[in-house]
Structures are given as C-alpha cells and as structure tokens.
C-alpha positions as CSV (number, residue, x, y, z in Angstrom):
1,M,10.9,18.6,8.3
2,A,10.0,15.3,7.6
3,A,8.8,14.4,4.1
4,P,5.2,14.0,3.4
5,V,3.6,10.5,3.0
6,Y,0.7,10.2,0.1
7,L,-1.7,7.4,0.2
8,V,-3.9,6.5,-2.3
9,S,-6.4,3.6,-2.9
10,D,-8.9,2.1,-5.2
11,V,-7.7,4.2,-8.2
12,H,-8.4,1.4,-10.9
13,L,-5.8,2.4,-13.3
14,C,-6.8,0.8,-16.4
15,A,-6.9,1.3,-20.1
16,A,-10.3,2.7,-20.9
17,R,-9.7,5.4,-18.6
18,P,-6.5,7.0,-20.1
19,A,-7.4,10.4,-18.4
20,R,-7.3,8.6,-14.8
21,T,-3.9,7.3,-15.6
22,S,-2.7,10.4,-17.0
23,T,-4.1,12.4,-13.9
24,F,-2.1,9.9,-11.5
25,L,1.3,9.8,-13.5
26,A,1.2,13.7,-13.3
27,F,0.6,13.5,-9.0
28,V,3.6,11.3,-8.8
29,R,5.7,13.3,-11.4
30,E,4.9,16.6,-10.0
31,R,4.2,15.9,-6.3
32,V,5.4,12.9,-5.1
33,V,8.8,12.3,-6.7
34,P,10.0,16.4,-6.1
35,E,9.0,16.0,-2.8
36,S,10.9,12.8,-1.9
37,A,7.7,11.3,-0.6
38,G,6.5,8.3,0.5
39,L,3.3,6.6,-1.5
40,V,1.2,4.4,0.3
41,V,-0.9,2.1,-2.4
42,A,-3.7,0.8,-0.9
43,G,-4.9,-2.0,-2.8
44,D,-6.4,-1.8,-6.7
45,L,-3.9,0.9,-8.0
46,F,-5.0,-1.6,-11.4
47,D,-7.9,-2.8,-12.9
48,W,-6.3,-5.5,-13.9
49,L,-5.1,-9.1,-12.7
50,Y,-1.5,-9.6,-12.9
51,G,-0.4,-12.9,-12.9
52,V,-1.9,-14.7,-15.4
53,P,-0.1,-17.0,-17.6
54,G,0.2,-16.2,-20.7
55,M,-1.1,-12.2,-20.1
56,R,1.2,-9.7,-21.3
57,T,1.5,-6.2,-19.4
58,P,-0.4,-3.4,-21.1
59,P,1.3,-0.3,-21.6
60,H,-0.3,1.9,-19.1
61,V,0.8,-0.6,-16.6
62,A,4.4,-0.6,-17.7
63,E,4.6,3.2,-17.5
64,V,3.0,3.3,-14.3
65,L,5.6,1.0,-12.8
66,S,8.1,3.1,-14.3
67,V,7.1,6.0,-13.1
68,L,7.0,4.6,-9.6
69,E,10.5,3.5,-9.7
70,D,11.7,7.4,-9.2
71,V,9.3,7.3,-5.9
72,T,11.6,7.7,-2.1
73,R,9.6,5.1,-0.5
74,V,6.6,3.0,-1.8
75,L,4.5,0.5,0.3
76,W,2.1,-1.3,-1.9
77,M,-0.6,-3.4,-0.8
78,E,-2.0,-5.5,-3.2
79,G,-5.5,-5.6,-3.8
80,N,-7.6,-8.0,-5.6
81,H,-7.7,-6.0,-9.0
82,D,-3.7,-6.2,-9.2
83,L,-2.7,-9.5,-7.3
84,F,0.9,-10.5,-7.8
85,L,2.1,-7.4,-9.1
C-alpha cells in the first residue's frame, strides 16, 4: 500500500497564534512523519514574508522548517505570505 499524501493550504502560522502552530507541528510529528507520508504545502503555510533584507527568521518559522526536514517528501508551493522560503 502506498504512503498517503497530505495537503495543507493557507494555514497562516504566525507568532500571534501559537496554538495553531502547535497543532500543525503535532500533525506533522504524529501523522505525517510516522506514516512516511508526503506533504503538499499549497501556499501560505506562514503568515510572514521571507526574503526581505535584514529580516530575521522568527522562532516559530525555524521550528516548523526544522520539523519539516523529517518529512519524507514535501512539495512546496509559495504563497503570497511566504515568498522566497
């Protein structure tokens, strides 16, 4: 049986909504990674513009990106809130 592929879109993770970030991280750690599933990110995972000169990566963004490194397959499509990530 093939591994599942999950699709997320317009999650808009941000520091102002820590519960949403925690829920997303739990989903990735408890479902996606153990199932060796693929993950399609169809834009706007973050509510944050990346790639702006002088901007530092917020801790919640760094944590999510670190956890996503454990996902077997990720297809990332940029949204207007997470350009150049």
